[in-house]
C-alpha positions as CSV (number, residue, x, y, z in Angstrom):
1,X,-44.4,137.7,-177.4
2,X,-44.2,135.6,-174.2
3,X,-45.0,131.9,-174.3
4,X,-44.2,128.7,-172.5
5,X,-41.7,126.4,-174.2
6,X,-40.1,123.1,-173.2
7,X,-36.4,123.5,-172.9
8,X,-35.6,121.6,-176.1
9,X,-38.4,123.7,-178.1
10,X,-36.5,126.9,-176.7
11,X,-33.2,125.6,-178.1
12,X,-35.0,125.0,-181.5
13,X,-36.3,128.6,-181.2
14,X,-33.0,129.8,-180.4
15,X,-31.6,128.0,-183.5
16,X,-34.3,129.7,-185.6
17,X,-33.8,133.2,-184.0
18,X,-29.9,132.7,-184.3
19,X,-30.0,132.1,-188.1
20,X,-29.3,128.4,-188.2
21,X,-30.0,126.9,-191.7
22,X,-28.7,123.3,-191.2
23,X,-29.6,120.7,-188.4
24,X,-28.5,117.0,-188.4
25,X,-29.1,114.8,-185.6
26,X,-29.8,111.1,-184.2
27,X,-32.8,111.0,-182.0
28,X,-31.9,110.3,-178.3
29,X,-33.9,111.0,-175.2
30,X,-33.8,113.6,-173.8
31,X,-32.5,115.5,-176.7
32,X,-34.9,114.4,-179.6
33,X,-37.4,117.4,-179.4
34,X,-34.8,120.0,-180.3
35,X,-34.4,118.5,-183.9
36,X,-38.2,117.9,-184.2
37,X,-38.9,121.4,-183.4
38,X,-36.3,122.9,-185.4
39,X,-37.8,120.9,-188.4
40,X,-41.1,123.0,-188.0
41,X,-39.1,126.1,-189.1
42,X,-39.0,126.1,-193.0
43,X,-36.1,128.5,-192.9
44,X,-34.1,125.5,-191.4
45,X,-33.1,122.2,-193.2
46,X,-33.3,119.3,-190.7
47,X,-32.6,115.7,-190.9
48,X,-32.2,112.6,-189.0
49,X,-28.7,111.0,-189.7
50,X,-28.0,107.4,-189.2
51,X,-25.9,108.1,-186.1
52,X,-24.2,110.9,-184.2
53,X,-20.9,110.7,-185.9
54,X,-22.5,111.3,-189.2
55,X,-24.6,114.1,-188.0
56,X,-21.7,116.1,-186.4
57,X,-19.7,115.6,-189.6
58,X,-22.6,116.9,-191.6
59,X,-23.0,119.9,-189.3
60,X,-19.3,120.6,-189.8
61,X,-19.6,120.4,-193.6
62,X,-22.6,123.0,-193.4
63,X,-20.4,125.2,-191.1
64,X,-17.5,124.8,-193.7
65,X,-19.9,126.1,-196.4
66,X,-20.3,129.2,-194.2
67,X,-23.7,128.4,-192.8
68,X,-24.7,128.2,-189.1
69,X,-25.3,124.7,-188.3
70,X,-26.4,122.4,-185.3
71,X,-26.2,118.7,-184.4
72,X,-28.0,117.2,-181.5
73,X,-27.6,114.0,-179.4
74,X,-27.8,112.5,-175.9
75,X,-24.8,112.0,-173.7
76,X,-24.0,108.5,-174.9
77,X,-24.4,109.7,-178.4
78,X,-21.5,112.1,-177.8
79,X,-19.4,109.2,-177.5
80,X,-20.2,108.0,-181.0
81,X,-19.3,111.5,-182.3
82,X,-16.0,112.0,-180.2
83,X,-13.9,111.1,-183.1
84,X,-14.8,114.2,-185.2
85,X,-15.5,116.3,-182.0
86,X,-11.8,116.3,-181.1
87,X,-10.5,117.2,-184.3
88,X,-13.1,119.9,-185.2
89,X,-12.0,121.5,-182.0
90,X,-8.5,121.9,-183.9
91,X,-9.8,123.0,-187.2
92,X,-12.3,125.4,-185.9
93,X,-15.2,126.6,-188.1
94,X,-16.5,129.0,-190.6
95,X,-20.2,129.4,-190.1
96,X,-21.1,129.1,-186.5
97,X,-21.5,125.5,-185.2
98,X,-23.4,124.3,-182.0
99,X,-23.0,120.9,-180.7
100,X,-26.2,120.0,-178.5
101,X,-25.8,117.3,-175.9
102,X,-28.5,116.2,-173.3
103,X,-27.3,114.4,-170.2
104,X,-29.6,112.0,-168.2
105,X,-28.7,112.1,-164.5
106,X,-31.0,109.6,-162.9
107,X,-31.0,107.4,-166.1
108,X,-34.6,107.9,-167.0
109,X,-33.8,106.5,-170.5
110,X,-30.0,105.7,-170.6
111,X,-27.6,103.0,-169.6
112,X,-25.2,105.3,-167.8
113,X,-24.9,108.6,-166.0
114,X,-21.8,110.0,-167.8
115,X,-21.1,113.8,-167.4
116,X,-20.6,115.6,-170.7
117,X,-18.8,118.4,-169.2
118,X,-15.6,116.2,-169.2
119,X,-15.9,116.2,-173.0
120,X,-15.7,120.2,-173.1
121,X,-12.7,120.0,-171.0
122,X,-10.9,117.3,-172.9
123,X,-11.7,118.6,-176.2
124,X,-11.0,122.1,-175.2
125,X,-14.1,123.6,-176.3
126,X,-16.5,126.1,-174.7
127,X,-19.7,124.7,-173.0
128,X,-22.8,126.7,-172.2
129,X,-25.4,125.1,-169.8
130,X,-28.8,126.8,-169.3
131,X,-31.0,126.4,-166.4
132,X,-34.5,127.1,-167.9
133,X,-36.1,127.5,-171.3
134,X,-35.5,131.4,-171.4
135,X,-31.8,130.7,-171.0
136,X,-31.8,127.7,-173.4
137,X,-33.1,130.2,-176.2
138,X,-30.8,133.0,-175.3
139,X,-27.7,130.8,-174.9
140,X,-28.3,129.3,-178.2
141,X,-28.2,132.5,-180.0
142,X,-25.2,133.5,-177.8
143,X,-23.5,130.2,-178.8
144,X,-23.3,131.3,-182.6
145,X,-21.8,134.4,-181.5
146,X,-19.2,132.7,-179.5
147,X,-18.7,130.1,-182.2
148,X,-17.8,132.8,-184.9
149,X,-16.0,135.2,-182.6
150,X,-13.7,132.7,-181.3
151,X,-13.6,130.3,-184.2
152,X,-14.7,127.2,-182.5
153,X,-17.7,124.8,-182.2
154,X,-19.7,125.5,-179.0
155,X,-21.2,122.7,-176.9
156,X,-24.7,123.4,-175.5
157,X,-25.3,121.1,-172.5
158,X,-28.9,120.3,-171.6
159,X,-30.3,117.6,-169.0
160,X,-33.5,115.8,-168.8
161,X,-35.1,118.2,-166.3
162,X,-34.3,121.2,-168.4
163,X,-35.0,119.7,-171.7
164,X,-38.4,118.4,-170.6
165,X,-39.7,121.2,-168.3
166,X,-41.6,124.2,-169.5
167,X,-41.0,127.8,-168.5
168,X,-41.6,131.4,-170.1
169,X,-39.5,132.7,-173.0
170,X,-39.9,135.9,-174.9
171,X,-39.8,135.1,-178.6
172,X,-37.7,137.3,-180.9
173,X,-37.1,137.9,-184.6
174,X,-35.1,135.7,-186.8
175,X,-31.5,136.9,-187.4
176,X,-30.4,136.1,-191.1
177,X,-26.7,136.5,-191.4
178,X,-25.0,136.4,-194.7
179,X,-23.3,133.1,-195.5
180,X,-19.6,133.3,-194.9
181,X,-17.8,132.6,-198.1
182,X,-15.8,129.3,-198.1
183,X,-11.9,129.8,-198.6
184,X,-9.5,127.0,-199.4
185,X,-7.1,126.7,-196.2
186,X,-5.5,123.3,-195.9
187,X,-3.2,124.5,-193.0
188,X,-6.6,125.0,-191.0
189,X,-8.8,122.2,-192.3
190,X,-6.3,119.3,-193.3
191,X,-5.5,117.7,-189.9
192,X,-2.5,115.8,-191.1
193,X,0.2,115.7,-188.5
194,X,2.1,118.9,-189.7
195,X,-0.9,121.0,-189.9
196,X,-2.3,119.7,-186.6
197,X,0.9,120.3,-184.6
198,X,0.5,124.1,-185.5
199,X,-3.3,124.1,-184.8
200,X,-2.8,122.8,-181.1
201,X,-1.3,126.1,-179.8
202,X,-4.1,128.0,-181.7
203,X,-6.7,126.0,-179.5
204,X,-4.8,126.6,-176.2
205,X,-4.7,130.4,-176.9
206,X,-8.4,130.4,-177.9
207,X,-9.5,128.6,-174.5
208,X,-7.6,131.4,-172.7
209,X,-9.2,134.0,-174.6
210,X,-12.6,132.4,-173.9
211,X,-11.8,132.1,-170.2
212,X,-11.0,135.8,-170.1
213,X,-14.5,136.5,-171.8
214,X,-16.3,134.4,-169.2
215,X,-14.9,136.5,-166.3
216,X,-17.4,139.4,-167.3
217,X,-20.0,137.4,-169.3
218,X,-23.6,138.0,-168.2
219,X,-24.0,134.1,-168.3
220,X,-22.0,133.9,-165.1
221,X,-23.9,135.9,-162.5
222,X,-23.6,136.5,-158.8
223,X,-26.9,136.9,-156.9
224,X,-26.8,138.4,-153.6
225,X,-28.1,136.8,-150.4
226,X,-29.1,137.7,-146.8
227,X,-26.7,135.5,-145.0
228,X,-22.8,135.2,-146.1
229,X,-21.9,132.5,-143.8
230,X,-22.4,130.2,-146.7
231,X,-22.2,130.8,-150.6
232,X,-23.1,128.3,-153.4
233,X,-21.7,127.9,-156.7
234,X,-24.0,126.1,-159.1
235,X,-25.5,125.6,-162.5
236,X,-28.2,124.1,-164.7
237,X,-31.0,122.3,-162.8
238,X,-29.1,122.3,-159.7
239,X,-29.5,126.1,-159.7
240,X,-33.3,125.6,-159.7
241,X,-33.0,123.2,-156.8
242,X,-30.9,125.6,-154.8
243,X,-33.3,128.4,-155.3
244,X,-36.3,126.3,-154.5
245,X,-34.5,125.1,-151.2
246,X,-32.9,128.3,-150.2
247,X,-34.6,131.2,-152.0
248,X,-32.4,134.4,-151.5
249,X,-31.0,133.3,-148.0
250,X,-27.3,132.7,-149.4
251,X,-25.6,134.3,-152.1
252,X,-25.1,132.2,-155.3
253,X,-22.6,132.3,-158.1
254,X,-24.8,130.8,-160.9
255,X,-22.5,129.5,-163.9
256,X,-23.9,129.6,-167.4
257,X,-20.6,128.7,-169.0
258,X,-19.2,125.6,-167.3
259,X,-16.0,125.5,-169.3
260,X,-13.9,127.3,-169.5
261,X,-14.6,128.6,-165.9
262,X,-14.1,132.1,-164.8
263,X,-11.4,131.5,-162.2
264,X,-11.1,135.2,-160.8
265,X,-14.9,135.5,-160.5
266,X,-15.0,132.2,-158.6
267,X,-12.1,133.3,-156.3
268,X,-13.5,136.7,-155.6
269,X,-16.9,135.1,-154.8
270,X,-15.2,132.7,-152.2
271,X,-13.8,135.7,-150.5
272,X,-17.1,137.1,-149.6
273,X,-18.4,133.9,-147.7
274,X,-17.4,131.9,-144.8
275,X,-18.3,128.5,-146.2
276,X,-18.1,127.8,-150.0
277,X,-20.5,125.0,-151.1
278,X,-20.6,123.6,-154.8
279,X,-24.0,122.1,-155.7
280,X,-23.8,120.1,-159.0
281,X,-25.2,116.9,-160.5
282,X,-23.0,113.9,-161.2
283,X,-19.2,114.5,-161.0
284,X,-17.6,117.2,-159.0
285,X,-16.5,119.0,-162.0
286,X,-16.8,122.7,-160.8
287,X,-15.7,121.5,-157.2
288,X,-12.5,119.9,-158.5
289,X,-11.6,123.1,-160.4
290,X,-12.3,125.3,-157.2
291,X,-9.8,123.0,-155.3
292,X,-7.3,123.3,-158.1
293,X,-7.7,127.2,-157.4
294,X,-6.8,126.5,-153.8
295,X,-10.2,127.0,-152.4
296,X,-11.7,125.1,-149.6
297,X,-15.2,123.9,-150.4
298,X,-17.8,121.4,-149.7
299,X,-19.3,119.4,-152.5
300,X,-19.3,115.7,-153.3
301,X,-18.8,115.0,-149.7
302,X,-22.5,116.1,-149.2
303,X,-24.0,115.7,-152.7
304,X,-23.6,112.3,-154.3
305,X,-22.2,111.8,-157.7
306,X,-24.9,109.3,-158.2
307,X,-28.4,110.0,-159.5
308,X,-30.2,113.4,-159.7
309,X,-30.4,116.0,-156.9
310,X,-33.5,117.6,-155.7
311,X,-34.9,120.2,-153.5
312,X,-35.1,117.9,-150.6
313,X,-31.7,116.6,-150.9
314,X,-30.1,120.0,-151.0
315,X,-32.2,121.0,-147.9
316,X,-31.3,117.9,-146.0
317,X,-27.4,118.2,-146.7
318,X,-27.5,121.9,-146.0
319,X,-28.9,121.0,-142.7
320,X,-25.7,119.2,-141.8
321,X,-23.9,122.6,-142.1
322,X,-26.4,124.2,-139.9
323,X,-27.7,126.2,-142.8
324,X,-31.5,126.6,-143.7
325,X,-33.3,124.9,-146.6
326,X,-37.0,124.2,-147.3
327,X,-38.0,120.6,-148.0
328,X,-40.8,119.7,-150.2
329,X,-43.3,117.1,-149.2
330,X,-43.5,114.6,-152.2
331,X,-44.8,111.0,-152.6
332,X,-44.8,110.2,-156.2
333,X,-45.2,106.5,-156.8
334,X,-42.9,104.7,-159.3
335,X,-43.8,103.9,-162.8
336,X,-41.7,101.1,-164.3
337,X,-41.7,100.9,-168.0
338,X,-43.2,98.0,-169.8
339,X,-43.6,96.8,-173.5
340,X,-46.9,98.0,-174.8
341,X,-49.8,95.8,-175.5
342,X,-49.5,94.3,-179.0
343,X,-45.8,95.1,-179.2
344,X,-44.3,93.1,-182.0
345,X,-41.4,92.3,-180.0
346,X,-43.1,90.3,-177.2
347,X,-43.6,87.2,-179.4
348,X,-40.1,86.9,-180.5
349,X,-38.8,87.3,-176.9
350,X,-41.1,84.6,-175.7
351,X,-39.7,82.4,-178.3
352,X,-36.2,83.0,-177.2
353,X,-37.0,82.6,-173.6
354,X,-38.7,79.2,-174.3
355,X,-35.7,78.1,-176.1
356,X,-33.5,79.0,-173.2
357,X,-31.0,80.9,-175.5
358,X,-28.4,83.4,-174.4
359,X,-29.5,86.6,-175.9
360,X,-27.0,89.6,-176.4
361,X,-29.2,92.7,-176.5
362,X,-29.0,96.1,-177.8
363,X,-30.4,99.7,-177.1
364,X,-34.0,100.4,-177.8
365,X,-37.4,99.8,-176.6
366,X,-37.0,96.1,-177.1
367,X,-34.3,96.2,-174.1
368,X,-37.5,95.9,-172.0
369,X,-37.4,92.1,-173.2
370,X,-35.0,91.7,-170.3
371,X,-37.4,92.5,-167.6
372,X,-39.7,89.8,-165.9
373,X,-41.6,87.8,-167.0
374,X,-39.8,87.5,-170.4
375,X,-36.4,87.8,-168.9
376,X,-34.9,87.2,-172.3
377,X,-31.9,89.2,-172.6
378,X,-28.3,88.8,-171.1
379,X,-26.4,92.0,-172.0
380,X,-27.0,95.5,-173.2
381,X,-24.0,97.7,-173.6
382,X,-24.3,100.3,-176.4
383,X,-25.8,100.9,-179.9
384,X,-24.7,97.9,-182.1
385,X,-22.8,96.1,-179.3
386,X,-25.1,93.1,-179.6
387,X,-23.9,91.9,-182.9
388,X,-20.1,92.5,-182.3
389,X,-20.5,91.0,-179.0
390,X,-22.0,87.8,-180.3
391,X,-19.1,87.4,-182.8
392,X,-16.6,87.5,-180.0
393,X,-18.8,85.5,-177.7
394,X,-19.1,82.7,-180.4
395,X,-15.6,82.8,-181.7
396,X,-14.2,82.5,-178.2
397,X,-16.7,79.6,-177.3
398,X,-16.9,77.9,-180.7
399,X,-19.4,75.2,-180.9
400,X,-20.2,75.6,-177.2
401,X,-22.3,78.8,-177.9
402,X,-23.1,79.0,-181.7
403,X,-26.3,77.0,-181.5
404,X,-27.4,78.5,-178.1
405,X,-26.7,82.2,-178.6
406,X,-28.4,85.0,-180.6
407,X,-28.2,88.9,-180.9
408,X,-31.1,91.0,-181.1
409,X,-31.1,94.5,-182.5
410,X,-33.7,97.1,-183.8
411,X,-34.0,98.4,-187.3
412,X,-32.7,101.9,-186.4
413,X,-30.0,100.7,-184.3
414,X,-28.8,98.3,-187.0
415,X,-28.5,101.3,-189.3
416,X,-26.9,103.4,-186.6
417,X,-24.1,101.0,-185.8
418,X,-25.0,97.4,-186.1
419,X,-24.3,97.0,-189.8
420,X,-20.5,97.4,-189.1
421,X,-20.9,94.5,-186.7
422,X,-22.7,92.3,-189.3
423,X,-20.0,93.1,-191.8
424,X,-17.3,91.8,-189.3
425,X,-19.6,88.7,-188.8
426,X,-19.6,87.9,-192.5
427,X,-16.0,88.9,-193.2
428,X,-14.7,86.8,-190.3
429,X,-17.1,83.9,-191.0
430,X,-18.7,83.8,-187.6
431,X,-21.3,81.2,-187.3
432,X,-23.8,83.6,-185.6
433,X,-27.5,84.3,-185.7
434,X,-28.6,87.9,-185.6
435,X,-32.3,88.8,-185.3
436,X,-33.3,92.3,-186.5
437,X,-36.4,93.6,-184.7
438,X,-37.9,95.4,-187.6
439,X,-40.8,97.5,-186.2
440,X,-40.7,100.1,-189.0
441,X,-39.7,103.0,-186.8
442,X,-37.4,104.3,-184.3
443,X,-39.6,103.5,-181.3
444,X,-37.8,104.3,-178.1
445,X,-37.4,108.0,-178.5
446,X,-41.0,108.5,-179.9
447,X,-41.5,107.4,-183.5
448,X,-38.8,109.0,-185.6
449,X,-38.0,107.9,-189.2
450,X,-34.8,106.1,-190.0
451,X,-33.1,104.9,-193.3
452,X,-35.2,101.7,-193.3
453,X,-38.7,103.5,-193.3
454,X,-38.8,105.2,-196.5
455,X,-39.5,108.7,-195.2
456,X,-37.4,111.6,-193.9
457,X,-37.6,113.8,-190.8
458,X,-40.5,115.9,-192.4
459,X,-42.5,112.7,-193.3
460,X,-41.7,113.0,-197.1
461,X,-41.0,110.0,-199.1
462,X,-37.3,109.2,-199.7
463,X,-34.9,106.4,-200.4
464,X,-35.5,103.3,-198.3
465,X,-32.8,100.8,-197.3
466,X,-33.9,97.2,-198.1
467,X,-32.7,95.2,-195.0
468,X,-32.7,91.8,-196.8
469,X,-30.8,93.3,-199.8
470,X,-28.2,94.9,-197.4
471,X,-27.7,91.8,-195.5
472,X,-27.1,89.7,-198.5
473,X,-24.8,92.3,-200.1
474,X,-22.6,92.2,-197.0
475,X,-22.2,88.6,-197.5
476,X,-24.9,86.9,-195.4
477,X,-26.4,84.1,-197.5
478,X,-29.1,83.0,-195.0
479,X,-31.8,86.0,-194.6
480,X,-35.4,85.2,-193.6
481,X,-38.3,87.2,-192.5
482,X,-40.8,86.2,-189.9
483,X,-44.0,87.6,-188.3
484,X,-43.3,87.9,-184.5
485,X,-47.1,87.4,-183.9
486,X,-46.7,83.9,-185.3
487,X,-45.0,81.9,-182.4
488,X,-44.7,78.8,-184.4
489,X,-43.0,80.5,-187.3
490,X,-40.7,82.2,-184.9
491,X,-39.7,79.1,-183.2
492,X,-39.1,77.2,-186.4
493,X,-36.9,80.1,-187.7
494,X,-34.9,80.4,-184.6
495,X,-34.1,76.6,-184.5
496,X,-33.3,76.3,-188.0
497,X,-31.0,79.2,-188.2
498,X,-29.2,78.4,-185.0
499,X,-28.5,74.9,-186.6
500,X,-27.0,76.4,-189.7
501,X,-23.2,76.2,-190.0
502,X,-22.8,79.8,-191.3
503,X,-23.9,83.2,-190.3
504,X,-27.6,84.1,-190.6
505,X,-30.1,86.9,-190.2
506,X,-33.8,86.7,-189.0
507,X,-35.8,89.7,-189.6
508,X,-38.6,89.9,-187.1
509,X,-40.9,92.3,-188.9
510,X,-44.1,93.9,-187.8
511,X,-44.9,97.7,-187.4
512,X,-44.9,99.2,-183.8
513,X,-48.4,98.8,-182.5
514,X,-48.6,102.5,-181.7
515,X,-48.0,103.8,-185.2
516,X,-51.1,105.8,-186.3
517,X,-51.4,103.9,-189.6
518,X,-51.5,100.4,-188.1
519,X,-54.9,99.0,-187.9
520,X,-55.7,96.5,-185.1
521,X,-58.3,93.8,-185.1
522,X,-59.9,94.9,-182.0
523,X,-59.6,93.3,-178.4
524,X,-60.1,89.6,-178.0
525,X,-62.4,88.0,-175.5
526,X,-61.6,85.8,-172.5
527,X,-63.9,82.7,-171.7
528,X,-64.0,82.5,-167.9
529,X,-65.8,79.1,-168.2
530,X,-62.8,77.5,-170.1
531,X,-60.0,79.3,-168.1
532,X,-58.3,76.9,-165.6
533,X,-56.2,79.6,-164.1
534,X,-52.8,78.1,-165.3
535,X,-51.5,81.6,-166.1
536,X,-49.7,80.5,-169.1
537,X,-51.0,83.9,-170.9
538,X,-49.2,85.8,-168.1
539,X,-45.9,84.5,-169.3
540,X,-45.6,87.2,-172.1
541,X,-46.0,90.1,-169.7
542,X,-48.9,91.8,-171.7
543,X,-50.4,94.7,-169.8
544,X,-53.7,94.0,-171.3
545,X,-53.9,90.6,-169.4
546,X,-54.5,90.1,-165.7
547,X,-55.9,87.6,-163.3
548,X,-58.9,88.3,-161.3
549,X,-60.7,85.4,-159.1
550,X,-58.2,82.9,-160.5
551,X,-59.3,83.7,-164.3
552,X,-57.7,85.6,-167.1
553,X,-59.1,89.0,-167.8
554,X,-58.6,91.1,-170.9
555,X,-58.6,94.8,-170.7
556,X,-60.4,96.2,-173.7
557,X,-58.9,99.5,-173.6
558,X,-55.4,98.2,-174.0
559,X,-55.7,95.0,-176.1
560,X,-54.9,95.2,-179.9
561,X,-56.2,91.7,-180.7
562,X,-52.7,90.5,-181.7
563,X,-53.4,87.0,-180.6
564,X,-50.2,86.1,-179.1
565,X,-51.8,85.2,-175.9
566,X,-54.2,82.9,-177.5
567,X,-51.5,80.8,-179.0
568,X,-50.3,80.0,-175.4
569,X,-53.6,79.0,-174.1
570,X,-54.2,75.2,-174.3
571,X,-57.8,75.5,-173.3
572,X,-59.2,78.0,-175.9
573,X,-60.1,80.4,-173.3
574,X,-58.6,83.4,-175.3
575,X,-58.9,84.5,-178.7
576,X,-62.7,85.0,-179.5
577,X,-63.6,88.6,-180.6
578,X,-65.1,90.8,-178.0
579,X,-68.7,91.5,-178.6
580,X,-69.7,95.0,-179.3
C-alpha cells in the first residue's frame, strides 16, 4: 500500500517493519517524531529517557539482550551521547542497533550547525543518509541488516528537510526475527584497556569490509545525464535540490552511505566527467575525501558551509561554471518565533529584566526570553550549562555577582543535565540562585512527557520526580515555589533568594498555556477611555497586545486572561473581562 509519510514517520515505519522492539530517545527537533510515531506500534516498547546518553546506553542494553533497538536524538544530542557512542563502536552489538541523529542546517531550532557525519568518521561507524521518506523507510530496515552482518551500530542521519517533509512510501509487513541469545563474552563487552586494545583492530577491519560492501550497494547509485561536461556527487536533501535545479541534464553519483565512502565508485565516476562538483550541506565532508583520493573537484569554493542550500543557490553557483540550472521564484516572508500568549515564563522574565540581573540561560522555549522586548538572558550554550556556568561565574566574581546573577532552566532540561550542575553548586557551596521554570511538560519540542510530569511516553501514569524534594536531597536548603503570573511574588522571591548567603532554588511553576488540560479564564478587556498610551503593557512582549490609535488593544483570539499585563497598567485600562 502507498501512503504519504513524513521522513521521521517513515523511519518509525522502518523500525516497525525491521523488527525493532525497543526505542529509547530524548526529544529534540527535528528528530522527535521518530520516537512518537514508533510508540504508536504496540510491538515496539518506546520511552523518553532523561537524556541522550541514557537513551543510547539503554538501546545498547536491549541490543545486548538480543533485540533490535533504536535511540534517536538531534545533532547536539549526539554530543551528549558521544561517550557510549565511541565505546559501543568497539564492543559491537548483539541484536541490531540503530542510532538516529537529525541535523539542523539553517538552525531552525538549534544553537549550532554541526555536521554529524564527522561523528561517523571519528567513531568508525557506518552512516546511512536518506534523501526522502521512501529511502528513510528502506534504509532503516537495511541498517538492521548491516548492523547484524557487520556487528556494529549503524547511524541513520536525517536532517530537518527530510525529517519534516512528506513523500510517498510503500508499506510492507513486519519482520519478526527471533531474539539473538546473549552469551557472556568479556573480551568483547568489557572495555578495560587489555580488551579494548584487541578490539580496535577488529573495528578497523570491519570498516574496510563495510567500505567494500559500499562499492556495490544499491544505496550508492549513478544516475546518467545528457551532458558529461559536469558530474555531481551529492546526498540527502542536497540531492533533491540538485534534481530540482538540473533535472537529468548532468550525471549524478547519489550517495546513500556517507561513511565509509565507496572510493572506487567515486574515482570511476570522476573519470566519466570533465568537471567534478560536490554538492553537500554544511562541511566539505565528501569533497575532502575526494581530494584525498587525488581528484580535482569544485565544492565549498562555491557552496557555503554556512546555512542550508536550495535549488536557487545551486542554480546560481552552477551558472559560474557555465552550467545550466533552473531557479525557483520564491518570496517567503520570515516568521520569527515568539513566546505564546499566556506563556508562564513571561512574568518571571519580566521580573528578571526589571531587577537588571545577569541571567545565564539554557535550552528550551524559554530561551525566547532573550529577545526583545524582554531581553532578559545573557547566555545560552547547551543543555544544563546555565547552572554550571552560574557556579563558575559566581565563584570567579565572588560577592560582585552573587546578588546580581541567576540561572534559569526548564524542568525537562533540569532533569536532562541540570541536576548535576546543581549537585556541583551544593557540593562546592556556591552562593547561587537557580530558577527552575516548571511548565509541567517538555515544551520546545511539542509537549513530550519528562520525569517530572508523572506520565510516560504513552501517557500512562508513572513515577514522578518531586523537584522540591530532589533539590533538598541534593543539599539545597532554600527551595521555594512561585506562580509566574504573580509579579509581586516573583519579585519578592528573586530579591530574597539573591540576598541569601547560601545556594537557593526558585521553582517558577505553572503549566504551559498550550496544554490541552489547562483551563483559561478567557480574554481580558481593554478600556480605551482609561488607556493613556504609555505602552507599559508592551514591555512583556505578549502577542495578544498591540497598540492602535495610541491605545492598547487585546486580541481576543490569542489572549488567555493570564492577567500579567493588567499588573503593569497603573490606570486600570486592562483586566476587565471581555463581554460575551
